[in-house]
C-alpha positions in Angstrom: 69.0 11.7 34.4 65.9 13.7 32.7 68.3 15.8 30.8 70.4 12.7 29.8 67.6 10.9 28.3 66.3 13.9 26.7 69.7 14.5 25.0 69.9 11.0 24.0 67.2 11.9 21.6 68.7 15.0 20.1 66.8 15.6 16.6 64.0 17.3 15.7 61.3 18.4 18.4 60.8 20.8 20.5 58.2 20.1 23.5 55.1 23.1 24.0 56.2 24.9 27.3 52.6 24.8 28.0 52.9 21.2 28.9 56.0 21.4 30.9 54.2 24.5 33.0 51.2 22.2 33.2 53.2 19.5 34.8 54.7 21.7 36.9 51.6 23.5 38.1 49.5 20.5 38.9 52.3 17.8 39.9 51.8 17.5 44.1 54.8 15.2 44.7 58.3 16.2 45.1 59.9 13.4 43.1 57.5 14.5 40.3 58.2 18.4 40.8 62.0 17.3 40.6 61.7 15.4 37.6 59.6 18.1 35.9 61.8 20.8 37.0 64.8 18.6 35.3 62.6 18.1 32.2 62.1 21.6 31.8 65.5 22.8 32.5 66.8 20.4 29.9 64.5 21.7 27.2 65.3 25.6 28.3 69.1 24.7 28.1 68.9 22.2 25.0 66.0 24.2 23.1 67.8 26.7 21.4 70.3 24.5 20.0 68.4 20.9 19.7 65.5 19.6 17.7 64.3 16.5 18.9 62.1 13.9 17.6 58.7 14.1 18.7 57.6 10.3 18.1 60.4 8.8 20.4 59.9 11.1 23.1 56.4 10.8 23.2 56.7 7.0 23.5 59.4 7.3 26.3 57.4 9.8 28.4 54.3 7.7 27.9 56.0 4.3 28.6 58.1 5.5 31.5 56.9 4.6 35.1 57.4 7.9 36.6 55.9 10.1 33.5 53.1 7.8 32.1 50.4 8.7 34.6 51.5 12.4 34.8 51.3 12.4 30.9 48.0 11.0 30.7 46.5 13.6 33.2 47.9 16.1 31.7 46.6 15.2 28.2 43.2 13.8 29.4 42.6 17.6 31.0 43.5 19.1 27.5 41.2 17.0 25.6 38.3 17.7 28.2 39.0 21.5 27.7 38.9 20.9 24.0 35.7 18.9 24.4 34.2 21.5 26.8 34.8 24.1 23.7 32.8 21.9 21.2 30.0 20.7 23.6 27.8 22.9 25.6 26.1 19.8 27.3 28.3 19.6 30.7 26.3 16.8 31.4 28.1 15.1 28.2 31.2 16.2 28.8 31.1 14.5 32.2 30.3 11.4 31.0 32.9 11.5 28.1 35.4 12.3 30.9 34.8 9.6 32.5 36.3 7.3 29.4 40.0 6.4 29.3 42.2 8.9 27.5 42.1 6.5 24.0 38.2 6.7 23.7 38.3 10.3 24.8 40.8 11.2 21.7 38.4 9.2 19.7 35.4 11.4 20.8 37.6 14.3 19.8 38.2 13.0 16.3 34.2 12.1 16.1 33.2 16.2 17.1 35.3 16.9 14.4 32.1 16.3 12.4 30.8 20.0 12.5 27.0 19.1 12.0 27.0 16.8 14.9 28.3 19.4 17.4 25.5 21.7 16.2 22.8 19.2 16.6 24.0 18.0 20.1 24.1 21.6 21.0 20.8 22.5 19.5 19.0 20.4 22.2 16.7 19.0 19.2 15.7 15.4 18.9 16.8 13.4 15.6 13.0 13.2 14.7 13.2 17.2 14.6 16.0 17.5 12.5 14.7 14.8 10.4 11.8 17.0 9.3 12.6 18.6 6.4 15.9 16.7 5.8 14.6 15.3 2.5 14.0 18.9 1.1 17.8 19.5 -0.3 20.8 17.2 -1.2 22.9 19.2 1.5 20.0 18.7 4.2 19.9 14.9 3.5 23.7 14.6 3.6 23.8 16.6 6.9 21.3 14.3 8.5 23.4 11.5 7.2 26.4 12.8 8.9 24.8 13.3 12.3 23.1 9.7 12.2 26.3 8.2 11.8 28.3 10.3 14.3 25.7 9.3 16.8 26.4 6.0 16.2 30.2 6.0 16.3 29.5 7.9 20.2 27.5 5.3 20.9 30.3 2.6 20.3 32.6 4.6 22.7 31.3 2.7 25.8 28.0 1.4 27.2 27.7 4.7 29.5 27.8 6.9 26.5 25.2 4.4 24.9 23.2 4.8 27.7 23.3 8.6 27.9 22.5 9.2 24.4 19.3 7.1 24.8 18.3 9.3 28.0 18.6 12.2 25.7 17.2 10.9 22.6 14.8 8.1 23.5 13.3 8.0 19.9 16.7 6.6 19.2 16.0 7.1 15.3 19.4 7.5 14.5 20.4 3.9 14.7 17.9 3.1 11.7 18.3 6.2 9.9 21.7 5.1 8.0 20.0 2.2 6.5 17.0 4.7 5.9 18.7 7.6 4.6 21.8 6.6 3.6 20.6 6.7 -0.2 18.9 10.1 0.3 20.9 12.2 -1.1 21.1 10.2 -4.1 17.3 10.0 -4.0 17.4 13.9 -4.1 19.2 14.0 -7.3 16.8 11.2 -8.8 13.7 13.4 -7.7 15.2 16.3 -9.4 15.7 14.6 -12.5 12.6 13.0 -12.5 10.8 16.3 -12.2 13.0 17.7 -15.2 11.7 14.8 -17.1 8.0 15.5 -16.5 6.0 17.9 -18.4 3.3 18.5 -16.1 3.0 20.9 -13.4 0.8 18.4 -11.1 2.7 15.6 -11.4 5.9 17.4 -10.9 4.1 19.1 -7.4 3.3 15.4 -6.5 6.9 14.1 -7.1 8.0 17.0 -4.8 6.0 15.4 -2.0 6.7 12.0 -2.4 9.1 10.1 0.6 12.4 8.6 -0.4 11.7 5.0 -1.1 8.5 5.9 -3.6 10.8 8.3 -5.3 13.2 5.2 -5.7 10.3 3.1 -6.9 9.1 5.5 -9.1 12.5 5.9 -10.7 12.3 2.0 -11.4 9.3 2.1 -13.1 10.5 4.9 -15.6 13.8 3.4 -16.2 12.2 -0.2 -17.3 9.6 1.6 -19.5 10.7 4.7 -20.8 7.3 4.6 -22.9 5.4 6.2 -20.0 7.3 9.6 -20.6 6.4 9.3 -24.4 2.9 8.5 -23.2 2.4 11.5 -20.4 4.0 14.0 -23.4 1.8 12.7 -26.4 -1.1 11.8 -24.6 -1.9 9.2 -27.2 -1.2 5.3 -27.7 -2.3 5.1 -31.1 1.1 4.3 -32.2 1.7 1.6 -29.8 1.4 -2.0 -30.3 -0.7 -4.2 -28.4 2.4 -5.4 -26.6 3.5 -1.7 -25.8 0.2 -0.8 -24.9 -0.2 -3.5 -22.1 3.2 -3.0 -21.0 2.9 0.9 -20.9 -0.3 0.3 -18.9 1.3 -1.7 -16.2 3.9 0.7 -15.6 1.2 3.8 -15.8 -0.7 1.5 -13.0 2.4 0.8 -10.8 3.1 4.4 -11.0 -0.5 5.4 -10.1 -0.3 3.0 -6.9 2.4 5.1 -5.4 0.1 7.8 -4.3 -3.4 8.6 -4.6 -2.9 11.9 -5.9 -0.8 10.5 -8.2 -3.7 8.2 -9.7 -6.1 10.9 -10.0 -3.5 13.1 -11.9 -2.9 10.3 -14.2 -6.5 9.7 -14.7 -6.7 13.6 -15.6 -4.0 13.3 -18.2 -4.9 10.1 -19.6 -8.7 10.3 -19.5 -9.2 7.9 -22.9 -6.9 5.2 -21.7 -8.2 2.8 -19.2 -4.8 1.9 -17.9 -5.9 0.0 -15.0 -8.2 -2.4 -16.8 -5.1 -2.6 -19.6 -2.5 -3.6 -17.0 -5.0 -6.2 -14.8 -6.1 -8.0 -18.0 -3.6 -7.3 -20.5 -1.8 -10.6 -19.8 -4.8 -12.3 -21.0 -5.0 -10.2 -24.2 -1.1 -10.9 -24.9 -1.5 -14.4 -24.1 -4.3 -14.7 -26.6 -2.6 -13.1 -29.4 1.0 -14.9 -29.1 -1.5 -18.6 -29.4 -3.2 -17.0 -32.2 0.2 -16.5 -34.1 1.3 -19.8 -33.1 -1.5 -21.6 -34.6 -1.9 -19.4 -37.6 1.8 -20.3 -38.5 1.0 -24.1 -38.3 -2.4 -23.5 -40.3 -0.2 -21.6 -42.9 2.2 -24.4 -43.5 -0.7 -27.0 -44.7 -3.6 -27.2 -47.0 -6.8 -28.3 -45.5 -10.2 -29.1 -46.4 -13.4 -30.9 -45.2 -12.1 -34.3 -45.4 -8.6 -33.2 -43.9 -9.3 -30.3 -41.6 -6.8 -28.6 -39.1 -7.9 -29.4 -35.8 -6.9 -27.7 -32.5 -7.9 -28.9 -28.9 -8.6 -26.0 -26.4 -6.8 -23.5 -28.7 -6.6 -20.8 -25.6 -6.0 -22.9 -23.0 -9.4 -22.1 -21.3 -12.0 -24.5 -22.9 -10.7 -28.1 -22.2 -13.8 -29.6 -23.9 -13.5 -27.5 -27.3 -11.8 -27.6 -30.4 -10.9 -25.5 -33.6 -11.4 -26.8 -36.8 -10.6 -25.1 -39.9 -10.5 -26.0 -43.5 -11.2 -24.3 -47.1 -14.3 -25.1 -49.1 -15.0 -24.5 -53.0 -15.6 -20.6 -53.9 -18.9 -22.1 -55.7 -20.8 -22.5 -52.7 -22.4 -19.3 -52.3 -24.3 -20.0 -48.7 -22.4 -22.5 -46.9 -23.1 -23.9 -43.5 -21.5 -26.6 -41.3 -23.8 -29.0 -39.6 -21.6 -30.3 -36.4 -22.8 -33.9 -34.8 -20.9 -35.0 -31.4 -21.7 -38.5 -31.4 -23.6 -39.6 -28.0 -21.6 -41.4 -25.2 -22.9 -42.9 -22.0 -26.3 -43.5 -23.6 -27.1 -40.0 -24.2 -28.2 -39.0 -28.1 -26.0 -37.1 -30.5 -25.7 -33.4 -30.1 -26.1 -31.2 -33.2 -25.8 -27.6 -34.4 -25.3 -25.7 -37.2 -22.3 -22.8 -37.7 -22.3 -20.2 -40.6 -19.1 -21.0 -42.3 -16.8 -18.1 -43.0 -13.8 -18.0 -44.7 -10.4 -18.1 -42.9 -12.6 -18.4 -39.6 -12.6 -21.2 -37.2 -15.7 -23.6 -36.7 -16.2 -24.1 -33.1 -16.6 -27.8 -31.9 -18.2 -27.9 -28.4 -20.1 -30.2 -26.5 -17.1 -32.9 -26.2 -17.0 -35.4 -23.7 -14.0 -35.2 -21.5 -11.4 -38.3 -21.2 -12.9 -39.6 -24.2 -11.9 -40.2 -28.1 -15.0 -38.1 -29.4 -16.4 -38.9 -33.0 -17.4 -35.9 -34.5 -19.4 -35.5 -37.9 -18.9 -32.6 -40.0 -21.3 -31.7 -43.1 -21.0 -28.7 -45.5 -24.4 -27.5 -46.3 -25.7 -25.2 -49.2 -28.9 -24.1 -49.2 -30.2 -26.9 -47.0 -28.5 -29.8 -49.0 -25.7 -31.7 -47.6 -22.7 -31.4 -50.1 -19.9 -33.5 -48.2 -19.6 -35.4 -45.1 -16.4 -36.3 -43.1 -15.8 -37.8 -39.8 -13.1 -36.5 -37.5 -11.9 -38.0 -33.9 -11.0 -35.3 -31.0 -9.3 -36.9 -28.0 -9.8 -34.7 -24.7 -8.1 -35.2 -21.4 -9.6 -35.3 -17.8 -11.0 -32.2 -16.1 -10.1 -30.3 -13.3 -10.7 -32.3 -10.1 -12.2 -29.5 -8.4 -15.2 -29.6 -10.2 -18.2 -31.2 -8.8 -19.3 -34.7 -9.4 -23.0 -34.6 -10.8 -25.4 -37.4 -9.6 -28.8 -37.5 -11.8 -31.7 -38.8 -9.3 -34.5 -38.4 -12.0 -35.0 -37.8 -15.6 -38.0 -37.8 -17.7 -36.6 -37.4 -21.1 -39.6 -36.7 -22.9 -41.0 -34.2 -20.4 -38.0 -32.0 -19.7 -36.9 -28.5 -21.7 -34.4 -29.5 -24.2 -31.1 -28.0 -23.9 -27.9 -28.3 -21.2 -27.5 -26.9 -17.8 -25.3 -24.0 -17.2 -23.7 -23.6 -14.0 -22.1 -20.7 -12.5 -19.1 -22.3 -10.4 -16.7 -20.6 -8.4 -13.9 -21.3 -6.3 -12.0 -19.4 -3.8 -10.0 -17.2 -6.2 -11.3 -18.3 -9.8 -14.2 -18.9 -11.9 -15.1 -22.2 -13.4 -18.4 -22.1 -15.1 -19.3 -25.3 -16.7 -22.5 -26.9 -18.7 -23.4 -30.2 -18.5 -26.0 -32.5 -20.2 -29.2 -34.0 -18.8 -27.2 -37.4 -17.8 -24.9 -35.4 -15.8 -22.1 -35.4 -18.0 -19.8 -32.1 -18.0 -19.6 -30.9 -21.7 -18.0 -27.5 -21.4 -15.8 -25.7 -19.3 -14.7 -22.1 -19.2 -11.6 -21.5 -16.9 -11.3 -18.0 -16.2 -8.3 -18.2 -13.9 -7.2 -15.7 -10.9 -6.8 -12.7 -13.4 -10.8 -12.4 -13.5 -11.4 -13.7 -9.9 -14.8 -15.0 -9.1 -17.3 -14.8 -12.3 -20.3 -15.3 -13.7 -21.4 -16.0 -17.2 -24.4 -15.6 -19.2 -25.3 -15.6 -23.1 -24.6 -12.7 -25.1 -24.6 -11.5 -28.6 -23.2 -13.5 -31.6 -23.0 -16.7 -29.9 -20.4 -15.4 -27.2 -20.3 -15.0 -23.5 -20.6 -12.1 -21.1 -18.1 -12.9 -18.6 -18.8 -10.4 -15.3 -16.7 -10.4 -12.4 -17.2 -8.0 -9.1 -16.2 -4.9 -11.5 -16.5 -5.5 -14.9 -17.9 -7.3 -18.0 -16.1 -9.1 -21.0 -17.1 -10.6 -24.1 -15.6 -14.1 -24.6 -16.0 -16.5 -27.5 -16.8 -20.2 -27.3 -13.0 -21.0 -27.6 -12.4 -18.7 -24.6 -10.6 -15.9 -26.5 -11.3 -12.6 -24.9 -12.7 -10.3 -27.2 -13.3 -7.2 -25.4 -14.2 -5.3 -22.2 -17.7 -3.9 -22.5 -17.8 -2.5 -19.0 -20.1 -2.4 -16.0 -23.5 -2.5 -17.6 -25.7 -3.3 -14.4 -25.4 -3.3 -10.7 -23.9 -5.8 -9.0 -26.8 -8.0 -7.1 -26.2 -10.2 -3.9 -25.8 -13.6 -4.7 -29.0 -15.8 -3.9 -29.1 -19.4 -2.6 -32.2 -19.9 -5.2 -32.9 -18.8 -8.7 -35.7 -20.1 -10.8 -36.1 -19.7 -14.5 -39.2 -20.5 -16.6 -39.3 -23.1 -19.3 -41.4 -21.9 -21.9 -41.6 -25.2 -24.4 -43.2 -27.6 -21.8 -44.3 -25.1 -19.1 -41.8 -26.1 -17.0 -39.9 -24.4 -14.0 -36.1 -24.8 -13.2 -35.1 -23.9 -9.7 -31.2 -24.0 -9.0 -30.5 -24.1 -5.1 -26.6 -22.9 -4.9 -25.7 -24.0 -1.5 -27.5 -25.9 1.2 -26.5 -26.5 4.8 -26.2 -30.2 4.6 -23.5 -32.5 5.7 -22.2 -32.3 2.1 -22.0 -29.0 0.2 -24.2 -29.5 -3.0 -26.0 -27.6 -5.5 -29.7 -28.8 -6.6 -31.2 -28.5 -10.4 -34.7 -29.5 -10.2 -37.4 -29.1 -12.9 -40.8 -29.0 -12.3 -43.7 -29.3 -14.4 -46.3 -26.5 -13.9 -49.3 -28.3 -15.3 -48.6 -31.9 -13.4 -46.5 -30.1 -10.3 -44.3 -33.6 -10.8 -40.6 -33.2 -10.7 -39.4 -34.3 -13.9 -35.5 -33.7 -13.3 -33.3 -33.6 -10.5 -29.6 -33.2 -10.7 -27.4 -32.8 -7.1 -24.0 -31.3 -7.6 -21.2 -32.6 -4.7 -18.4 -30.4 -4.0 -15.2 -31.5 -2.4 -15.2 -28.6 0.0 -17.9 -27.8 2.4 -17.5 -23.8 2.7 -19.4 -21.0 0.4 -15.9 -19.4 0.2 -14.2 -22.3 -1.4 -16.3 -23.6 -4.0 -20.2 -23.0 -4.6 -22.6 -22.8 -7.5 -24.1 -19.3 -7.5 -26.4 -19.5 -10.1 -27.6 -21.5 -13.3 -29.8 -21.8 -16.0 -31.1 -24.2 -19.1 -29.4 -22.9 -22.3 -28.5 -24.2 -25.8 -24.7 -24.7 -25.8 -24.7 -23.5 -29.3 -27.7 -21.2 -29.7 -27.5 -21.0 -33.6 -29.2 -24.3 -34.1 -31.0 -24.3 -37.4 -30.9 -25.4 -40.7 
């Protein structure tokens, strides 16, 4: 019967005699021996003259009731011998031997991965072979092939997975594909970056960076090629303001990749404080953009004292300040502008003098919030009034986070003239302000999160010196950032209580920043040293009750616009 069946598929196949001999050698049942003998005889007889079709023969043997089990047994032993030749771990081969023949054949295919076979036979852990795997493109590719091969083996069965977890307890290979899939590409990127850099120190640092930081550095360089130009020329004199701050941000990002990178960049670019430019460059760029906009608006008109150009809060940081611009006659040789903000809420008018400079704005400070302020501008020449006009400037409301001010005592004739500066800070930003003796806030400087917490004091040329925890800046009355002057004094701890001697009336002003009362407050108290009487008392109430959320750190009595002379 066997011979007849074989002759029915008389095409192009010769069965290996090895398989027939294996069947004969291992068959323990007479029926199977008889069948094997018939098959062998049939092949011997028909072999020289018949070539049969392999696939049909294979399918018949696998599906036949008598030959199926015999076929699988023979094939399984053959696959096992193949696995034994490849894998030196007998325990692993025994685990694989318990798999169905189909999965054993899959394992055999997986082990065509020579790197995987070498790894398993080496007895090393995945972490051990991972060390140094980022050195070359080939080593990265090898690690990736091994990790993928181990994951493919895990999928064969729970028993195989359990065995792999036993011999590789760290199981790092499970995450290695996501970690190292791009490793070969990253190595090529690293080699390209090293070729682009012209500094040996930077090259050595890049050699030691891990893949994620190489990838990050590549993105930085792609986003801003000016970095390479800067590192080559070490000079930014040809860069526009926008390019300076843009490249500063990129270099700062690059320095953040590694401490040694930051040191190297500082040595390469000793004259370029890229960190400060990166942190505060956006503020300068914002100011420059706003300045271009209002210059464009101003150039479209013709303005005089009677019809001036007026812009409230020109840089977005001083809501109670306005810019006024106009042209005057060339015949006036020593012009000054007297500015008078008419009083509100029973307060007297506030007057100060500004030197007129052609094409420069006149600052209007001391406006009341949420009011239609009346302001009188007078052109002065050698002490004489040449021309006067009145303008109206409408302001909006202030930030709700500013404190409310309650005046509990005020002896107008005895207190020192001027207004009260409060260095007021929120959790993440500064909002110093100035209030008059009647408790009206007349000036606010919103520095924003970029500056963090700040204090301000009067500097030169009627400007402010704004200080945060690491730097000092000069800022004009409009809030425009004029420049950085660096740290000029050590940081002193914040005190809850400060005093200021007021020379004119021999008084002393004491500012208490934070009190542990049911409500968080600040107290401004002015006392006459001659009479020992309290002449002025203002209490500031905050919405929050924590020093970390808001507080007045310090204060003093000042002239809001100090050039107050005819």
